[in-house]
C-alpha positions as CSV (number, residue, x, y, z in Angstrom):
1,X,75.7,164.1,178.2
2,X,76.4,163.5,174.5
3,X,74.1,165.1,172.0
4,X,72.5,162.7,169.5
5,X,73.8,163.0,165.9
6,X,71.8,165.3,163.8
7,X,71.4,164.8,160.0
8,X,68.9,167.7,159.6
9,X,71.2,169.9,157.5
10,X,69.8,168.6,154.2
11,X,66.2,168.8,155.4
12,X,66.7,172.5,156.3
13,X,68.5,173.5,153.1
14,X,66.2,171.7,150.7
15,X,63.1,173.8,151.4
16,X,65.0,177.0,150.8
17,X,66.2,175.7,147.5
18,X,62.6,174.8,146.7
19,X,61.6,178.4,147.4
20,X,64.2,179.6,145.0
21,X,62.8,177.2,142.5
22,X,59.4,178.9,142.9
23,X,61.0,182.2,141.8
24,X,62.5,180.4,138.9
25,X,59.1,178.9,137.9
26,X,57.5,182.4,138.0
27,X,60.4,183.8,135.9
28,X,60.4,181.0,133.4
29,X,56.7,180.6,132.9
30,X,56.1,184.3,132.9
31,X,58.7,184.8,130.2
32,X,57.3,181.9,128.2
33,X,53.8,183.3,128.5
34,X,54.8,186.8,127.4
35,X,56.7,185.4,124.4
36,X,53.8,183.3,123.2
37,X,51.3,186.2,123.7
38,X,53.5,188.4,121.6
39,X,54.0,185.8,118.9
40,X,50.6,184.1,118.5
41,X,47.9,186.2,116.9
42,X,44.2,186.1,118.0
43,X,42.0,183.7,116.1
44,X,40.1,186.4,114.2
45,X,43.5,187.8,112.9
46,X,45.1,184.5,112.2
47,X,47.4,184.0,109.2
48,X,49.7,181.3,107.9
49,X,52.9,183.4,108.3
50,X,53.0,184.0,112.0
51,X,54.8,180.7,112.8
52,X,57.6,181.5,110.3
53,X,58.0,185.1,111.4
54,X,58.1,184.3,115.1
55,X,59.8,180.9,115.1
56,X,62.7,181.9,117.4
57,X,60.4,183.4,120.1
58,X,58.1,180.4,119.9
59,X,60.9,177.9,120.2
60,X,62.4,179.7,123.1
61,X,59.0,180.0,124.9
62,X,58.3,176.3,124.5
63,X,61.9,175.3,125.5
64,X,61.4,177.1,128.8
65,X,58.2,175.2,129.8
66,X,59.8,171.9,130.9
67,X,62.2,173.7,133.2
68,X,59.3,175.8,134.6
69,X,57.5,172.5,135.4
70,X,60.4,171.0,137.2
71,X,60.7,174.2,139.3
72,X,57.0,174.0,140.1
73,X,57.4,170.5,141.5
74,X,60.0,171.8,143.9
75,X,57.7,174.7,144.8
76,X,55.0,172.1,145.8
77,X,57.6,170.5,148.0
78,X,58.3,173.7,149.9
79,X,54.6,174.4,150.4
80,X,54.1,171.0,151.9
81,X,57.2,171.3,154.0
82,X,56.1,174.6,155.4
83,X,52.9,173.0,156.7
84,X,54.6,170.0,158.3
85,X,52.3,168.1,160.6
86,X,49.5,170.7,160.2
87,X,48.8,169.6,156.7
88,X,45.1,168.8,156.1
89,X,44.9,165.5,154.3
90,X,41.7,166.3,152.4
91,X,42.8,169.7,151.1
92,X,46.4,168.5,150.6
93,X,45.2,165.8,148.3
94,X,43.2,168.3,146.3
95,X,46.2,170.7,146.2
96,X,48.6,168.0,145.1
97,X,46.3,166.5,142.5
98,X,45.4,169.9,141.0
99,X,49.1,170.8,140.8
100,X,49.9,167.6,139.0
101,X,46.9,168.1,136.6
102,X,48.1,171.6,135.9
103,X,51.5,170.4,135.0
104,X,50.2,167.6,132.9
105,X,48.0,170.0,130.9
106,X,50.8,172.6,130.6
107,X,53.2,169.9,129.2
108,X,50.5,168.5,126.8
109,X,49.7,171.9,125.4
110,X,53.4,172.6,124.9
111,X,53.8,169.3,123.2
112,X,51.0,170.0,120.8
113,X,52.5,173.4,120.1
114,X,55.9,171.9,119.4
115,X,54.3,169.3,117.1
116,X,52.4,172.1,115.3
117,X,55.6,174.1,114.7
118,X,57.7,171.1,113.6
119,X,55.0,169.9,111.2
120,X,54.7,173.4,109.7
121,X,58.5,173.4,109.2
122,X,58.2,170.1,107.3
123,X,55.1,170.7,105.2
124,X,53.7,174.2,105.7
125,X,50.8,174.1,103.3
126,X,49.7,170.6,104.3
127,X,49.3,171.7,107.9
128,X,46.6,174.1,106.9
129,X,45.0,172.1,104.1
130,X,44.5,169.0,106.4
131,X,42.9,170.9,109.3
132,X,45.8,169.8,111.6
133,X,46.6,173.5,112.3
134,X,43.1,174.3,113.6
135,X,43.0,171.1,115.7
136,X,46.4,171.5,117.3
137,X,45.9,175.2,118.0
138,X,42.4,174.8,119.6
139,X,43.5,171.8,121.6
140,X,46.6,173.6,123.0
141,X,44.5,176.7,123.7
142,X,41.8,174.7,125.6
143,X,44.4,172.8,127.6
144,X,46.4,175.8,128.7
145,X,43.8,178.6,128.8
146,X,40.6,176.8,129.7
147,X,41.4,173.8,131.8
148,X,45.0,174.4,133.0
149,X,44.4,177.8,134.5
150,X,41.4,176.4,136.4
151,X,43.5,173.7,137.9
152,X,46.0,176.4,138.9
153,X,43.1,178.2,140.5
154,X,42.0,175.1,142.4
155,X,45.6,174.7,143.6
156,X,45.6,178.2,144.9
157,X,42.2,177.8,146.6
158,X,43.1,174.5,148.3
159,X,46.5,175.9,149.4
160,X,44.8,179.1,150.8
161,X,42.3,177.0,152.7
162,X,45.1,174.9,154.3
163,X,46.9,178.0,155.2
164,X,43.7,179.5,156.7
165,X,43.0,176.4,158.8
166,X,46.5,175.9,160.0
167,X,47.7,179.5,160.4
168,X,50.9,178.6,158.6
169,X,51.1,182.0,156.9
170,X,49.9,185.5,157.7
171,X,46.3,186.3,157.0
172,X,47.2,188.8,154.4
173,X,48.7,186.1,152.3
174,X,45.6,183.9,152.7
175,X,43.4,186.8,151.5
176,X,45.7,187.6,148.6
177,X,45.7,183.9,147.6
178,X,41.8,183.8,147.5
179,X,41.6,187.0,145.6
180,X,44.1,185.9,142.9
181,X,42.5,182.5,142.8
182,X,39.2,184.1,141.8
183,X,41.0,186.0,139.1
184,X,42.8,182.9,137.9
185,X,39.5,181.0,137.7
186,X,37.5,183.7,135.8
187,X,40.1,186.1,134.5
188,X,41.0,184.2,131.3
189,X,37.5,184.9,129.9
190,X,38.3,188.6,130.2
191,X,41.9,188.6,129.0
192,X,44.4,185.9,128.2
193,X,47.0,188.0,130.0
194,X,45.3,186.9,133.2
195,X,47.2,183.6,132.9
196,X,50.1,185.5,134.4
197,X,48.3,185.6,137.8
198,X,49.5,182.2,138.8
199,X,53.2,182.7,138.3
200,X,52.9,186.1,140.0
201,X,51.3,184.3,143.0
202,X,54.0,181.7,143.1
203,X,56.6,184.5,143.0
204,X,55.0,186.3,146.0
205,X,54.8,183.1,148.0
206,X,58.3,182.1,147.3
207,X,59.8,185.5,148.2
208,X,57.8,185.4,151.4
209,X,59.1,181.9,152.3
210,X,62.7,183.0,151.5
211,X,62.4,186.1,153.7
212,X,60.8,184.6,156.7
213,X,62.3,181.1,156.7
214,X,65.3,181.9,158.9
215,X,63.0,183.7,161.4
216,X,60.5,181.0,161.7
217,X,62.7,177.9,161.5
218,X,62.0,175.6,164.5
219,X,65.0,174.7,166.6
220,X,67.0,171.6,165.7
221,X,66.3,168.8,168.1
222,X,69.3,168.1,170.3
223,X,70.3,171.8,170.6
224,X,69.0,171.9,174.2
225,X,70.9,168.8,175.1
226,X,74.1,170.2,173.5
227,X,73.8,173.3,175.7
228,X,73.4,171.0,178.8
229,X,76.4,168.8,177.9
């Protein structure tokens, strides 16, 4: 008996590449967040000189964000691939929607920050005299640290719920996801460094997928027929 042709090689390698992209997302966004936290002073200690004195670090942090976003899209792909036919349509819609909203807010906040830096380079004094500095800073802060992190928390909660209902991952990962999601939702009010919770979670999940993928990979259809031929 002749085994049917199999074209599953690309389907099996793409999820692994996506899991690596999750590690890249965590590294890129984590680095960007740390650079910005080290460069941008708190509002009550604000001054007009911080942009010029930290221009290189700010440019690098903002340059990393688009690549982090691209990596996150691949990470969403490996999460959905891991679920397969067990994916819950309701929670999957919430997960996918919150992930896209998170990326949209992240990119918008980065765009406002870039506009602020470039405008400052062109006309430093006018940025502050016109009120544009306060507007751009508050808008970027709200998008990234108020709304964006909550969408990341919703992404984690919906993903954890799908995992809980489907049994796609170990229970310890479901519990860790719920715990970190709560920190992600309420932590930014305690410390802005809590925004690192989300890339840390993506890193843990991606490493887990990379380590267990070869052990849990379902057999390729046709292997049984090949053995009988």
